[in-house]
Every structure is written in C-alpha cells, then in structure tokens.
N, C-alpha and C positions, 0 to 999 in steps of 0.2 A: 180276163178279168175275174176277180174272186167273186164267188156267189155267197160266201158266208164269212163272218168276222173271224179274224185270226188271233184276237186277243183272248185274255183269260175269261172263263165263265161266259163264253159267247158274246163278249164285248168287242167293240171295234177298238183299234189302237187309239183313235182320237178320243173315245170315251174314257179309256184308261188314262190318257194324258190329262184330260180335263179333271178327272177325279183326283189324280195325284196332285195337281196344281192347287185345286180347291182345298184339299186336306192340309197342304203346307201353309196356304194363306190363312185358313181358319184356326189352325192349331199352333203354327210355328214349328212343327215337328214333321220330319219326313214321313209321309204316308199316315200322318196322325198318330204314329206309334207312341204309346205312353211308357213302354218298358221294353227292354231287350230280353225277351223271354228265352230265346234260344241260348244266349250267352249265360243267363242266370241258371238255367236248368242243367247245362252241360258245357261249361266254359272251354274245356279241352277240345271237345268236338267242334265247337264254334271257331276257335282259333286255328285248329287244323284245317277247317274248311277254307278260311280266308287264305292261309298260307299255301294251300294246295292250288287254289285258283291263281293267286299272284305268281306262284312259281311256274305255273303253266304259261303265263303271259311273258315272263322273263325268258323262259326257255324258247318260246316261239320267236321272240325278238332276236335272241342270240343266234338261233339256228337260221332264221330267214336272212339275217344280216350277212351271214357267211355263205349262204347258198347262192343267192342272186341279188346283187345290189350294186348301185353306182358307186364310184369312188367316194363321194361325199357321205353316203350312207355307211359304207363299209369302214372308212377311215376314222370318222369321228362319231359315228352312231347317230346320224340325223334321222332317227326312226323311233317311233314308239307305237305301242298297241294298248288298247283298252277294251274292257268288257262292260257292256251296258245292259240296263234293264230294258224291257219292251218299250218303255216310254222314252228311252234315250238318256238315262242318268248313269254316269260311270260308277261302277261297282269296285273294280280293281284295275290297276294300271301297271304297265311294265316300267322298266327304267327307260331313260332316253329323254326326248324333247317334250317334257311334260306340258309345255305351253299349249300343245295341240289337243290335249285330252278333252277339255270342255268344248273346243271348237267342233269336234266330231259329234258331241252331244247335241249341239244346236242344229247340225245337219240332219241328224235322225229326227229331231222334233219338227224340222221343216217338212220332211217327207210325210210325217204323220199328219200334220196340220193341212198339208196339201192333198191328203187322202190318197197317197200312193197305194194304200191297201186295196183300193178299187181300180185305180189306173195310174201307173202301168202294172200294178200288182206286186205283191211281196210274197215270194214263194221260196220253198227250200231250194238252195243252190243258186239263188239270184245274187248278182254282184252289182253294187252301186258305187259310183265315183263322184266325188265332189271336190272342187277347188274354188268355189264362188265365195268371195268375202262377204257377200250379202246374205249368205245362208250359213253363217257360223265360222267360215274359214278366216285365216289371217290375211293371206294374199294368194294370188293365183299360182305362185310357185310351190305352195304347200298342197300336196295332192293326197286325198283321203280315199281309202277303199273300205267299204262297209258291207258286211254280209249279215243276213238274218240267221238266227239260230232257232230251230223248231224242235219241239218234243211232241210227238204225235201231230195233231193239227193245230197246236198252239204255238205262237211266237213267244219264246221265253227270254229272248235277249238278242243282242247284236255284238259282233266283233268288229273292231275298227282298227285300221293301221294308217299311219301317215308318214310320208317321206318328203324331203325337200329336194326339188328338182334343180338341175344345173341351168336349165333354160325352159321358159314357159311360152315361147313363141310370140313374144311381145314386140314392141316397136324397135328394140335393139336386142342384141344378144345379152344374156345375163339373167339374173334372178331377182335383183332389186333395181328396177328400171327407173332411174332418176328422171329420164326424159318424158315419162308418161304423165299426161294431165287429164285423161278421160278414160272411161271404161274400155274404149275401143283401142287403147294403146297397151292394155295390160296383158295381152296374150290370150290364149284360148280359155274359155270358160266352160267348165263342166258343172252344171247346176244340178247336183244330186241325180245324175243320170244313170239309168240302168245300162250296164255295159256287158252283162253276161248272164248266163243261166247254166244250170247243171254243173256248177263249180268250174266253168270254163269261160274265159273272156271271149266275146264275140270277135270274129275276124274283122268285121267292118270297123269296129272301134279301134283295133290295133292299127289298121291301115290309116285311119283318120289321125290317130295320135302320132304315128311316125311321120306323117306329112305335115304336122302342125308345129313341130319343134325342130330346133337346129341340132339337137343331140338325141336322135331317136334310139340309139343303143342304150343310153342311160335311162331313158323313159321306160323302155321295155323291161330292162332289168328290175327297175323299182316296182313296176306293175306286178311282176312275178313275186318279188320280195314281199309286198304287202299282202297279196292274195295267199301266198304260202303260209305266212304267219297267222292270218285270220282262220284259215282252214285248220291249222294246228290248235288254235284256241277253241274253235267249235268242237273238235274231237275231244279236247280235254273237258269241256263243259258237259258234253253228253256222257262221258265216262264218269264224271263227278256225280251226275244225276243217277246213273245206274247204281252207284255205291251208296249215296246218301238219300236218294228218293226225291221225286219231283216236289212233293209238299215241303220238304226241308229246304230245297233250293229256293222255292218261291218266298218262303218266310225269311230265309237267310239274306237274300239280296236287299230286302227292305231294311232289315235290322243293321246290316253292315254300313249302309249309307247313313242311317240315323246315327249310328255310333260315330261316323266321320264328322257329323255336325256337332255332336256332343264333345268330341275330342277338341275341335276348334274352340268351342265355347269355354271349355275347361282351360285350355292353354291361354286364351285371351284373359280370363280372370286371374290366372296365375302370373302372367308375365307383363301385362299392361295395366296402367293405372287409369281408371275411368276419367273421361274428360274429352276435350276437343284438341286434336293435334292438327297442325297446319304446316305445310311446306310449299315452296314455289319451285317450279322448274321451267326451263325455256328451251326452245330449239329454233335455230335460224337457218334459212336457206338463201344464200346470196345469188339469186337467180336473175337479177337484172342484167348481169353480164353473161351468165352461163346459159340461160334457157334458149331453146330453139324457137318455140312457138310464141308469137307476140303476147298472148294473154298471160303467159307464164313469166314474163320478164318483170317480176316484182320481187324485191328483197323482202322475204317473208319471215317474220318473227312470231312464234306462237307462244301464247300464255298458257301455262299448264299448272294452275293452282290445284291443290288437293287438300281436302279436309277429311280427317278420319275421326269418327265419333266412337268412343268406347263407353259402353254402359256397364253398370255394376253387375248385370246378369250375364255378361260375356258377349252381348250383342256387339257386332262390329259393322260399321257402315263407311262406305267410301263415297265422297261427293266431289265431282269435278266441276261444280258450279263456278262460272267465271272464265271458263276456257274460251279462247278466241276462236275465230271462224275457220272453216276449211279454205282450200285454195286450189288453183290450177297446178297441182303438183301431186306426186304419188303418195304423199305421207299422210293422207286422210285415213282415219281409223273407223272401221265398222264396229258394231257392238261386240261381235265375236272376237275380234282382235283384242279389244279392251278386256273382255272376260278372260281371255287366255293369259294376258299379261298379269292380271290380278291373281289368277289361279296359280300360275307357276311360282310367283313370289310367296304366296301363302304356304306352298309346299316346301319352300326353302327356309323361311324365317319363323314359322309358327308350328306347322304340323309335320315336319320331317320326322322320319323314324317311326311313324305310326300308320294307321290306316288312312291311305290317301285316296279319296274318291270325291264324288260330287256333294257329299255331306258338307264339306267346307264351303263349296259354292253356295249352298242353300243357307249357310250360316252367316252370309254377308249381304247387307243391303247396299245397292249401288245407285248412283245417279250419274248418267251420261247425258248432259243437256242436249236436246235436239237442236240442230243447227250449228253446233260447235264442231271443231275438228275431230272430236272423239265420238260423234254421232251426227254426221252431216245430214242424213236423211235424203240424200240425193244419189240414186243408184247409178247415175251417169258420170260421176266423178271417178278419178283414178284412186283405187285402193291398193295399188300394186306394191307399195313399200311403206306400210303403216308403221313399221319399226322406227322410222325417223322420229315420229312424235311419241310413240309408245315407250321406247327405251328411256328417254329422259323423263317422261311423265312419271314412270313408276319408280324412279329414284326417290321421288317425294314419298311414295308409300314406304319404301325401305327406311327412309330417314325418320318418318313419323313413328313407325314401329320401333325404331332404335331409340327414340326419345323415351318411349315407354319401358323398353328393356333396360335402359340405363337407370331409369328411376326406380325400377324394381331390384336393381343390383346385378342384373345379368350383363356385366360389362363386356365379357368375352363374346357376347352375341351381337353387340352393337356394330353396325356397318352403315356409314353415311351415304354410301352409293357404290357405283360400279363404273367401269370403263364403258365407252360407247362401242358396242359391237357393230360398228359400221364396216362396210365392205372396203377391204384394202385395195383390191384390183378386181375389175369386172370387165366383161366384154367377150370378144372372141374373134376368130379369123379363119382363114383357109390356108392349108399347107400349099406352098408354091413349089416344093421340090421334095425329093425323097420318096420312100415307099407309100406314104399316105397322101401324095400329091392330089389336090382337088378335094380332099376331105375337110370338113369343118372341125375346128377345135373350140372348146369353150373355156373362157377365162373366168373362173368362179371359185377361187380357193376358199375353203372354210377355215382358214387360219383365224378368221374373225371370232371363232369360238374360244380363242385363248387371249382374253383381254385382262387388264388389271382389275382386281377387286379392291374395294375401299378398305382402309385400315379399320381395325376395331379399337375399342377403348383400352386394350391391353397389349396389342401387337400390331406389327406391320401388315399391310394387305398382301394378298396373293399375287405373285408376279405371273404375267402371261398365262393365266390358267382359269379364266372364268367367263361365262356368258350367262346373262340373266335368263335366257330362254332354254338353257340346257345345263342343269346342275352337274352333269358328267362331262363337261367340256374338255376338249382335247384339240390343240391346234393342228395336229397331224404332222406327217413327214413331208418334207420338200419333195422327196423322190416320188411320192404318190401323186402330189399335185401336178408334177411335171409329166406324169404319164398321160393325163388327159388334157393338159394345156401346154403341149409340147412346143407350141409356137412362141412361148415366152419363158425361156429357161431362167432360173435364178442365178444371179452372180454372187449373192450373199444373203445372209440373215444374221443380224447382229443386234445386240442390246442398243436401244435408242435412249441416250441420256435425257434426263429432265422430263420424262413423260409422267412420272409418279407425282401425285399431289403431295405437297409438303405438310409436315406436322410433327408433333411429338412422336407419333407413329405414322410413317409415310404410307401412302397408298401403294397398290401394286404397280410395278413398273412394266414396261413392254419393250418390244423390239421393232426393228424396221428391216425392210428388205429392198434389194435392188435387183431388177430384172431387165431383160433385153429381148426385143423382138427378133425372131430368127426364122428363116425359111417359111415366111408367111406373106400373105397379102390380104387386103381388105380388113385390116385389124381395127376393131372398135375398142376403145379403152375409156373407162369411166369409174367413178366410185361414189359411195354415199356415206357420209359421216357428218361430223359437226362443221359449222361454219366459223364465224368470228366469235361466237358466244360459247363458253364452255357449257356442255350439256348438263342437264340434271340439276340437282339441288346443292351441289358443291360439297365442301368439307363440313366438319362438325366440331363444335367446341374449340374454335380457333384454327382448325385444319384448313388447308387450301384445297381448291378444286384441282383436278389434274389439268395438264396443258391441253390446249386445243390442237387440232391437226393442221397440216398443210400439204400441198402437193408439189412435186418436182418432176418435170418432164423434160428430157433432153432429146431434141430432134436434130436430124441432119448431122449426126455425130461422125467422128473419125474412128469409131470402134473397129471397123474392119482392118484398118491399118494397124491399130494398137494390137489386135489379136494376131495379125500376121507377124508383127515384130516382137510379140511377147512382151509388151510394155505394160506398165502399171495403169490400172483403170480404177474408177471410183467404186468403192464397195460400201460406203456409208456416207451419211451427212450429219456427223456428230455435232459439228459446229457450223450451222447455216451461214453465219457471218464470215466464215473463212472456209468455204465449201470445197470438198474434193472435186466435185463435178466441174466447177469453174477452173480449178487448177490443172486437172488431168485431161480434160476433154476439149476438143474443138467442136462446138455444137451450139445450137440455138436452145438456150436453157430458159425454161419458164418456171418461176416459183409463184405459187398462188397461196395466199395466207389463209385459205380455207381448204377443207378436205373433201367436201361434196363438189364434184365436178361433173358436168355433162359430157357425153361421149365425144372423143376426139379420134381422128384417124392417125394411126401410127404405121411406120414402115420398118423394114429390117434395119437393125442396128440402132434404132431409137431405144431410149432407156427410160425407166420409171423408177422413182423412189417412193416407197409407201411406208408410213409409220402407223403402228397400232396404238390403241388408247391405253393410258394408265388409269388408275383409280384414285379417288379423293383421299385426302389425309385426315388425321384426327389429332386435335390438340395443338398447342402453341409450338411452332418449330424451334423456338429458343429452348424448349425443355427437352429436346431430343438428346439422348446420351451421346457423348463424344465418340465412344467406340462404335456406335451405330452409324454415325456420320462417316467415320473412317472406312467402315465396311462398304458404305454406299459409294465412296470414292474409289476404293479398290476394285469394286465390281462394275464400275462404269454406270451406276444408276444416276448419279448427279455429276455435274462438272464443278470445278472449284469456284467459279464465279458465282454460281447459284448458291452454293454452300456458304460462301462469304456473305452474300447479300441477304439471304433469307434465314439461315441458321446461325449466322454470326460466328462461323468457324473459319479460322485461318489455318490453312493446310499447305504443306510443301511436298513435292514428290521426290522420293529417294530413288534415283535412277539405278544405283547399285543393287538395292534390295528389291526394286520393282514394286514399291508400295508407297502409299501416302502416310505422312505422320502429321499429327496435330500440334500446332504451337499453342499450348494451353494459356500462356500468359497473354499473347496477342488475342486469343479467342475471348478471354474474359473482357478485355478492353473493347473488342468489337461488339460483344453482346451489350455492354453498357451504352455504346453509341446507338445501337438500334433501339434500345428502350428509351433513350433520350429523344431520338427522332420520333418515336411513336407519341410521346407526350406532347412534343412541339406541334405535330401535325394533327393530333386528335381533336375532335369536336365534342362538345357536350351534346346530349340528346336533343335539346332545344335547338342548338345551332344546326345540327345535322338535319333535323326535321324541316326547318325553314329553308335550308339549302336545297333539299330534295323537292319540297313543295314549290319552290320558285321555278323549277324546271317545268312544272305543270302549268302554273299561272302565267308564265312568260313564254310558254310554247317553245321551250329550248330542247325538247326531245327530238331524236332523229326520226326520220320518216317511218322506218319499220316499227319503231316503238309506238309512235302515234297511231299507226294503223292497228297494231296489236291491241292497244288500250281502247281504241274506239270500237273495235269488234266486241271486246269483252263487256264494255259498258252498254252496248246496244243489245247484246244477246241475253244478259242476265240482270233483271231488275234487282234481285237480291244482292248480287255482287256490286252493282252500281251503287246501291244504298250504302253498303259498308265502305266502299272506296271513298265516296263523298264525305261520309261521316268521319272516317279516319283522317283524311287530309283537310277537313274543315273547309270544304268547297261549297259554293252556292248550288242550290238544287238544280238550276238550269245549266250546270257546267257541261261544256262540250269540248271534246278534244279537237283543237284547231290544227289546220294544215295536214289533215290525214290524207 
C-alpha cells in the first residue's frame, strides 16, 4: 500500500479528479482554463507536441497489431490506444475503434474514486485489466489494459489499449451473446483488476484467463498486444518529457483537452443551426419464439427517442428522455456504452480531422434516464450485447446532426443513418477430425465491420464498407476468417440484391454469404441483428430505410452426395421467393423473417445463409437518374421488380450484351402511374392524425408496441406529458392490454 499521494503537488488522485470536475462545473472550461497560453506563445511547438504524441500512439497501434494479435485485431484493426491525464481524461488517441477511448477514461476514474491509490496501490510497472460494463466498458468482450505513467514519484498519466475478443467465456461461444439475460451469463468479469507488476503480467492471471475462455490462444495474443502498445506509449511520453520538460507537459495536456472542447464548440456554431432537433429510432427482439429462458420469452420493442439541443454559443446536449425500459436480454446499455456511442459519432460527423480527445466529451451535456434501457441502474442485468440498442439509437443522433448540416448547406456531409453492424454468424464448435481434432474453433467473423452507409444529399452511400464503431472499417478476407473458424468454410460471398435503402441517392448495398459445417461437432450457431422492424431512424427527405434481415438454415442436407458427385449447390439466395436452396438441396430448410436468432445446434453438411445490412437512402426514388438505376441493375444492387415498383423504371435484359437497358417511354408512363397512386392513397394531415390516434384510443396496437409505450409513459413524466398533449388524450390515459 502507498504511504504518500502520487498526484501532483502531493495531492491524491481523488483530490485531483474532484478539483478537475469542480473547475469544469464552475467555469464550463476544462480545468478552468481561460486561454491557451502555450499555443499562443509558440504555436509551432504546441502543434509539434500534439503531433508527436499522436504519432507515438499510431505507431504503437500499428506495431503492436502486427507483433502479437488475434485474427480479429490483425485483420480489421479491432484495436485502439489512448493517452490519459492523471484524472483519466483522454489527451490523444490512436486510429482504430474510437468508440472505446472514453470507456477507458471511465475505468480510470472508477479506480481513482475507489481509492486504488491506497489499495491495491498504483505503482510504476503495474498493469490493470477491465472489461466490466458497469465501470465504463461497453461489454465483456471488449478488454482494456491500463498502465500508469510516472515521472519521478508523480503519476503523470495513463496509457490504455483495448481489443475485442473472439470469446468471453459466456453462456455460449461467441462475443455478442443473444442468449444472455443476466450478469452471470455474460462471461468472466474483470473489474479494474490489477493483473501484473514490473511490466509483466502475473502468471496466475494468465492461467485463470486461459481457463476462462474457449479461445485461450487469441486471448493471450491480445493481452501481449495491448501491453506491448502501452509500454511503447509510456516510453514515448517519457522521451517527450525529456525533450520538452515536465512543466510543459503538465500545461500542454490541459490545454490540448480544452482546445478539443473549443473545436467542438466552434464546429457546432459553424455547422448546426441553434434549436431543437428530434428523431425516433426503434429496435425489436422477437424472443417469444427464440428465447431459452422463460423470463426472456417476450417480444421486445424498444423506444429510442432522441432530442438534441443546439444553443447559439455552440453548446450541444443529448437527451434520451422517453426511452422505454430494459429487459431480460443482453441489449441493455450501461452509461459507458452510451458515452462511447456518442463519442465515436462526434469524431466522425463533427470533429474529424482535428484534435480528437475528451474535450469533445466535456463539450456535450447528456441525459440517460435512470431505469430506461440506456441506464437501467441494475447491475445484475445482462449488458453483454448493448450494441443491439445502441446502434439504432445513435442513428437518431446522426440524423439530427444531418438536419443541421443540410440547413447550413453542408449537403455532402448529410447522412441519414447507417447499416446495422449486427453479427452475421456466431458460435463455435470442436474439430472432429484432422490435425486439430479435439480443439475448439470460434465462429466470430468481423465481416460486420463492412456494412452499408447511408446516402448523402449529393451521392449514393458507401457499399459494404462502414461500421459506426470503427471509422476505419474493413470486412476482411474470407481466407483469414477461415483460418480460425475452420469448422465452417465459406461456399460463397456475393452481392445481396435489395439490401440498400431506396432514394434519389441510394444507401450503401451489401452482400451475403453461404457457409457449411465441416469436420466438427457440438456446433453452436446464432446471430444478433434486427428483427421485423428496420433499425434506426430510416431514410431522409423521402428516402427509404434499408431492408430488414432474415435467416436461412438448411439441416440434414444431401451436401455430401452433391460434393461427391460434383453437382451444383446453392451459393446465394438472391430471390427468396424462388430460392436456390429449395431447388438444389434435399434438406430441412428454415427461413426466419428476422435476423436475430438464439443458438441452434448444427451438424456436418448443414448450411447457413447470412446477409449483411444496407444503409438508408436519401430523397424521392422517382428522382433517381436512369443511368444510376441501370448501373444498379447491372451490378446486382437491385432486382427489376423492385426497380419497377419503387423507381418506376421499366428495364429489360439484353442477353447478348450481358446488360440491362431502360425502356424510357414505358418508364415515363410507369412514373406517372406511381404519382397517381400516391395521390389516390395519400391522406391529409388531419386524416392521418385521426387514423393514427384511433390506434391508441381503440387499443389497436400490437402487444410489443403497447408494452413499449407503457414503459415510456411510466418512466418519464416529461415524455408522457408531451405524448398526451400531442395526441390530445385525457390526462388519465393508460395504455391498455400491455
């Protein structure tokens, strides 16, 4: 145990943290700074200081990634590092999964508030590990390594690194465990635990970790990767201080964070119009049929309203008032997860290309209502897969900011939303033959980092190339994924038609894969994505949301005979109404109209089809250029029936040339028909209002919708008041039949 404080000027870390928080609260400025004196006195030295520290972090990431890392980390870069102040505020960050930068900040502050300085002690060479969602983390699969940085006897900062694990030792194999309903299903919890000293990880920790997960090799690789990067960062910081001096460093870290806050404030004033922005998003879990445990057999729909307030001084606030309640599922969000989601989007839509640090975090006011899915307040719930709610919820943030960007004239920056980065395939099994017989393999591809991005107001969205939690997303190579999930080799990866949201500018499209179980036993298979409701806030200015997902599983197939005879087998499901699986296989084929499924057991030669998510569209589809529609048809983005029904385009296929051509005369007539249909089917606002209101007064809503609204009405008096006033309902209104 320490006998003297390790903070600055003989203060404890807790005293430093309290002082910092009080100065921010009293002045609105980081550490109460009124000016950036270092930048003013010598801007070149100031900018060089920031660049050198950030360069050190990027170098550490790239080096550690290639020295020792699991396939997920090495292939798509599921790794990031950050440098923190003694109080735990991020100063500079590396490239990578930026969603986790502020989560590590919360973990450091947890240790400070719990007085780790005294017990178990914070000493040079100590190593701490955290993956607890209640102490700043997103979910147990994200693992954080934190080390203190000392200069003489003072703690001058922290280095932190985070990776995403293939398996967390939970109720089933995998990393987003849809079957979890309580903390005890989530896998092993490391709550800011000291795991090493003298720059070495303790042996007992490594023994425990290896025995706690199904993929110990990958866990050990990533432990080494995170620690190696942190040590490189520490060395770089100490070298920086030798060159610039400790006094300069201490002043610089405060000013750089305050500048980060000022940058956000300036960007908000520049790009958003003051006012109140609102958007709605939803997420559904069809668990009545899927769930294992009786309490979880509830078809759950979550309400995810968001209000963003922009003031003239550049102040930004996010308010999730009105969110519905948590549930017996793993999609509940802790505050750390919500902060991470907010932070990563800010870095992509407002403060990209500049100093990215916790200054932006301090520049935003937040409200995550206690008792709702985004702040349940119950430590015993499962928080294993909060992305289920977080991903759609923050489409509302992107859409609200896009309203402001559009109004200011930044049309190219507008994005109505993004595809759902849900898991395509998850699970695992055991090799039943071959050189690895008896070894476990993990089914956890990170192709999910290549989803469709929404269209902008001037161009189509990005195809199969975006993840909201990793702005450097890359879906990776099939060959790499097959290295560590060899029990389920791919049979194909092809463009999946009709995944992109329709519009004048279409959303990003995506692809689908077909895989087969081979040489394995005890295979679990599951996935987490959308249900029957399209996720998020939908399209914008007439654009459509992207399509929802579905699942196809073929069991008891004749694939062995097909392979032996070298016959044709299904490699896609381009037209589910006339499917290849039904045509080419003898099998028990299950099609589920939702993409989130609980684990099922598969056997050799069973097959799965999985489709990734597209992005939402922008603008009226009837305004899409004909040459763009032709290109969509030629590239397999859309099928001719969808093009006919939605875009009003009549097209025929030229088999000789191998391309589509547009019948312009017939297309003009078809567009006229659609416009006529719109007029005939449309309602006035008054008619539409009464039509929707009658669903409330006559109790015509479905059971999941009733449950959702009853939770929101009960949890928020403010939201209830606005809801009743808007629909002109009696004060004592209650949602019936919940």
